[in-house]
C-alpha positions in Angstrom: 8.0 21.0 28.5 6.2 18.4 26.4 3.7 19.6 23.9 0.2 18.2 23.6 -2.0 17.8 20.5 -5.7 17.1 20.7 -7.6 15.4 17.9 -11.4 14.9 17.9 -12.9 11.6 16.6 -16.4 10.3 16.2 -15.9 6.9 14.6 -16.2 8.2 11.1 -13.7 7.5 8.3 -13.0 11.3 8.0 -12.2 11.6 11.7 -9.9 8.7 11.4 -8.0 10.4 8.6 -7.7 13.6 10.7 -6.4 11.4 13.6 -3.8 9.8 11.4 -2.6 13.2 10.3 -2.5 14.3 13.9 -0.4 11.2 14.9 2.1 12.0 12.2 2.3 15.6 13.4 2.7 14.4 17.0 5.6 12.1 16.1 7.3 14.9 14.1 6.9 17.3 17.1 7.7 14.7 19.7 4.4 15.7 21.3 1.7 13.6 23.1 -1.5 13.0 21.1 -4.8 12.9 23.0 -7.6 11.3 21.1 -10.9 12.9 22.3 -14.5 11.8 21.8 -17.5 13.7 23.0 -20.8 12.1 24.1 -24.0 14.0 24.2 -25.6 12.4 27.2 -24.8 10.5 30.3 -27.4 7.9 29.7 -27.0 4.4 31.1 -29.4 1.8 29.9 -29.9 -1.8 31.1 -31.0 -4.2 28.4 -32.0 -7.8 29.2 -31.9 -10.4 26.4 -32.9 -13.8 27.6 -30.6 -14.5 30.6 -28.0 -11.9 29.6 -28.0 -8.4 30.9 -26.2 -5.7 29.0 -25.4 -2.3 30.5 -25.1 0.4 27.7 -23.4 3.5 28.9 -22.9 6.5 26.6 -19.7 7.6 28.4 -18.2 4.1 28.3 -19.0 3.7 24.6 -17.4 7.1 23.8 -14.3 6.1 25.8 -14.1 2.8 23.9 -14.4 4.6 20.6 -11.5 7.0 21.5 -9.4 4.1 22.7 -10.0 2.0 19.5 -8.8 5.0 17.5 -5.8 5.5 19.7 -5.0 1.8 19.4 -5.1 1.9 15.6 -2.8 5.0 15.7 -0.3 3.1 17.9 -0.1 0.5 15.1 0.3 3.0 12.2 2.6 5.3 14.1 4.5 3.0 16.6 6.6 5.8 18.0 3.6 8.1 18.8 2.7 8.8 22.4 -1.1 8.4 22.2 -3.8 8.5 24.9 -7.6 8.6 24.7 -10.4 10.2 26.6 -14.1 11.0 26.4 -16.1 13.9 27.8 -19.7 14.9 28.0 -20.8 17.8 25.8 -20.9 19.1 22.2 -17.8 18.1 20.3 -16.5 21.6 19.7 -17.0 22.5 23.4 -15.3 19.3 24.5 -12.3 19.8 22.2 -11.8 23.4 23.4 -12.2 22.4 27.1 -9.7 19.6 26.8 -7.2 21.9 25.0 -7.6 24.4 27.8 -7.3 21.7 30.5 -4.2 20.1 29.0 -2.6 23.4 27.8 -2.5 21.9 24.3 -0.4 23.4 21.6 -2.6 22.3 18.7 -6.1 20.9 18.0 -6.6 18.8 14.9 -10.0 18.5 13.3 -11.4 17.4 9.9 -13.1 19.7 7.5 -16.5 17.9 7.5 -19.4 20.4 7.4 -17.3 23.3 6.1 -19.1 23.4 2.8 -22.6 23.9 1.6 -25.3 23.9 4.3 -22.9 22.9 7.0 -20.9 26.1 6.4 -24.1 28.1 7.0 -25.1 26.2 10.1 -21.6 25.9 11.4 -19.2 23.0 11.7 -17.1 21.6 14.5 -14.0 22.8 12.8 -15.3 26.4 12.4 -16.5 26.5 16.1 -13.2 25.1 17.3 -11.2 27.6 15.2 -13.1 30.5 16.7 -12.9 29.4 20.4 -9.6 27.5 20.6 -7.0 28.6 23.1 -4.3 27.3 20.7 -3.5 26.7 17.1 -6.0 24.7 15.0 -5.1 22.4 12.1 -8.0 21.6 9.8 -7.3 18.4 7.8 -8.9 18.2 4.4 -10.8 15.0 4.9 -13.6 15.6 2.4 -13.4 17.3 -0.9 
């Protein structure tokens, strides 16, 4: 049975570092890596500029962000099996739900928010570690 690793990304440099570590782990484990992005709303907005019409969709933008990260991982780790997805909800809830849905072996997150005020208010990493149905690897992405 193939193993699955989940990594959460949000477009930040620290999330990219966590994703790169997750890709290396996935290659070493011969596991599939799923890059996951959460979006807080299902808003769709139509913007008209001159004769152009743009449709801005939160879900679509989140999916693009996840796919951009996955594409960059396919370059840095060419043997990695990487896919991307986005889901509606809070990041920690989305990561846990995706791990449950995919029967993941591991969730990889960065350590942003685990110090100072973030530690008191809670971080994605802390929330995931408490609720995850599998192992959690917290990448030291900030000092």
